[in-house]
C-alpha positions as CSV (number, residue, x, y, z in Angstrom):
1,M,-18.9,-20.3,78.2
2,S,-21.6,-17.6,78.8
3,K,-25.3,-18.4,78.1
4,K,-25.4,-16.0,75.3
5,M,-22.5,-17.9,73.6
6,L,-24.1,-21.3,74.3
7,V,-27.6,-20.3,73.0
8,G,-26.0,-18.6,70.0
9,L,-24.2,-22.0,69.2
10,V,-27.2,-24.1,69.6
11,M,-29.3,-21.8,67.5
12,G,-26.4,-21.9,64.8
13,V,-26.5,-25.7,64.8
14,A,-30.1,-25.8,64.7
15,L,-30.5,-23.4,61.7
16,S,-27.8,-25.0,59.7
17,G,-29.4,-28.5,60.1
18,L,-32.6,-26.9,58.9
19,S,-31.0,-25.7,55.8
20,L,-29.6,-28.8,54.8
21,S,-33.1,-30.5,55.2
22,V,-34.6,-28.0,52.9
23,Q,-31.7,-28.8,50.5
24,A,-32.4,-32.5,50.8
25,G,-35.8,-31.9,50.0
26,E,-35.2,-30.0,46.8
27,I,-32.8,-32.9,45.5
28,K,-35.6,-35.4,46.3
29,A,-38.1,-33.3,44.4
30,K,-36.0,-33.0,41.4
31,V,-35.4,-36.7,41.6
32,E,-39.0,-37.5,41.7
33,A,-39.8,-35.1,38.8
34,A,-37.0,-37.0,36.8
35,K,-38.5,-40.2,37.6
36,G,-42.0,-39.2,36.5
37,E,-40.7,-38.0,33.4
38,A,-38.6,-41.1,32.6
39,N,-41.5,-43.3,33.6
40,A,-43.9,-41.2,31.2
41,T,-41.3,-41.5,28.4
42,T,-41.2,-45.3,28.7
43,E,-44.9,-45.7,28.9
44,E,-45.1,-43.6,25.6
45,I,-42.5,-45.6,23.9
46,K,-44.1,-49.0,24.9
47,G,-47.3,-47.6,23.6
48,E,-45.6,-46.7,20.0
49,A,-44.0,-50.3,20.0
50,K,-47.3,-52.0,20.6
51,A,-48.9,-49.8,17.8
52,K,-46.1,-50.6,15.3
53,I,-46.5,-54.3,15.8
54,E,-50.4,-53.8,15.3
55,E,-49.6,-51.9,12.3
56,A,-47.4,-54.5,11.0
57,K,-50.3,-57.0,11.5
58,G,-52.6,-54.7,9.5
59,N,-54.7,-53.7,12.6
60,K,-54.9,-49.8,12.0
61,A,-57.5,-49.4,14.5
62,S,-55.9,-51.3,17.1
63,A,-52.7,-49.3,16.4
64,A,-54.1,-46.1,17.0
65,M,-55.8,-47.7,20.3
66,E,-52.2,-48.6,21.7
67,R,-50.9,-45.5,20.7
68,G,-53.6,-43.6,22.7
69,K,-53.2,-45.8,25.7
70,G,-49.5,-45.1,25.7
71,N,-50.1,-41.5,25.6
72,V,-52.4,-41.7,28.3
73,K,-50.3,-43.7,30.4
74,G,-47.4,-41.3,29.9
75,A,-49.6,-38.4,30.9
76,Y,-50.6,-40.3,34.1
77,E,-47.0,-41.0,35.0
78,R,-46.1,-37.3,34.5
79,A,-48.8,-36.4,36.9
80,K,-47.6,-39.0,39.4
81,G,-43.9,-37.6,39.1
82,K,-45.5,-33.9,39.6
83,V,-47.4,-35.1,42.9
84,N,-44.4,-36.8,44.1
85,E,-42.3,-33.7,43.4
86,M,-44.8,-31.4,45.2
87,K,-44.8,-34.0,48.2
88,A,-41.0,-33.9,48.3
89,K,-40.8,-30.1,48.3
90,S,-43.2,-29.9,51.2
91,E,-41.3,-32.3,53.4
């Protein structure tokens, strides 16, 4: 093999490996975003369930507080998912 062919082969392998790692980063980013959304939804559902229990007991103020806590935790999980998504994209 000539030097040009060898250099071309090495560069081709290096660039194809680079593109594969970029695709892996994008996939990881999508997974992180999905996990964040799933966790957020779970926290909101938990808050709603606790609120229903409090309403059944007759505690409307406590029910509103539980509902609000669920929404805040859901927003926090979404933000964490977004941060993890950005980290994965930058890797």
